N, C-alpha and C positions, 0 to 999 in steps of 0.2 A: 219793356216792359212787360213782367211775364200775363198770360190772359186771366182773367179773374170770370170769364163765364161771360153767357150773351147780354148784351147790354139792352134786348129787348123785353119788356114787362113779361112776367110768366114764362119765359125760357130761361133755361143754365139757373144759375143761381139767382135765389131770390130775396137775399139779406142782401144790405150794403157789406163791404170788404172789412169794413172796419164795427162791424156789428158784434158783439158778443152770444155766444152761442149757450145753451142752457146742457149742461151735461145730464146726459138721463143713464139708469144704472150703471153707475159708474161707484163700486163699494172695490175698498183696500182687499186684498187677500187674505184669507184667515190667518196664516200665520204672524201679524202683525198684529200687535196685539193692541186693544182698547184706548181709547183715551182715557177712558173711567176705568180703571181697573177694580177690582175689589180687593181690600189691604186684609190681610192675614192679622193675627195675633201675636203670633212669631212664635219662639220655643221656650214652653215654660220650665220652671226648676227642677222641676219633676223629671219630665223627658231628658233632658240634658244628663243631669244623673246617672239617669239607667244606661242610655247612652255611653257615657265616659266611663263607668262598670264594666258595660260590657267589650268597651277597649282596652282597658287595660287588663281583664282578664284574658283575652287574645294573645294580648303582646304575651303577659307572664307565661302563658302557656306553649307559645314559639318560643321561649329564649329558656325554657324547661326542657323543649322536644330539640332543640341547637345542643343542647351540653352532653345530652345523652346521648346523640348520635354518633359520637365518637366513642364511648364507653361502650357500647356494644361490640364495635368491633376489635376493641382492644381485648375483651373478654375470649371472644371467639378464638383469634389469633394464639394466643396464653396456652389454648388446649390442646392444639394439633401438637 
C-alpha cells in the first residue's frame, strides 16, 4: 500500500487520509465566462437598418465597379 505519512502525531501528515481539504486561493482563469453574465438588450431596428443599408451600398458599388473594369480595357485597346 502507498505511504500516507508517518503515523506519529504531529509528524508528516496531520489530517486523516479521507479528510476533505478546503481549497484556498482557487479562482478560474479570466478567459472563462462568469456564472452570472450581464445580458445586453440586443440589436435595435434602427441600427439593423443602417447596417443593412451600408452593406447594400457596398455590394452595389462592388457590382458597378466590376462591370466597368472590362469596359475601360476595351476603350483603350480600340484607340491604338
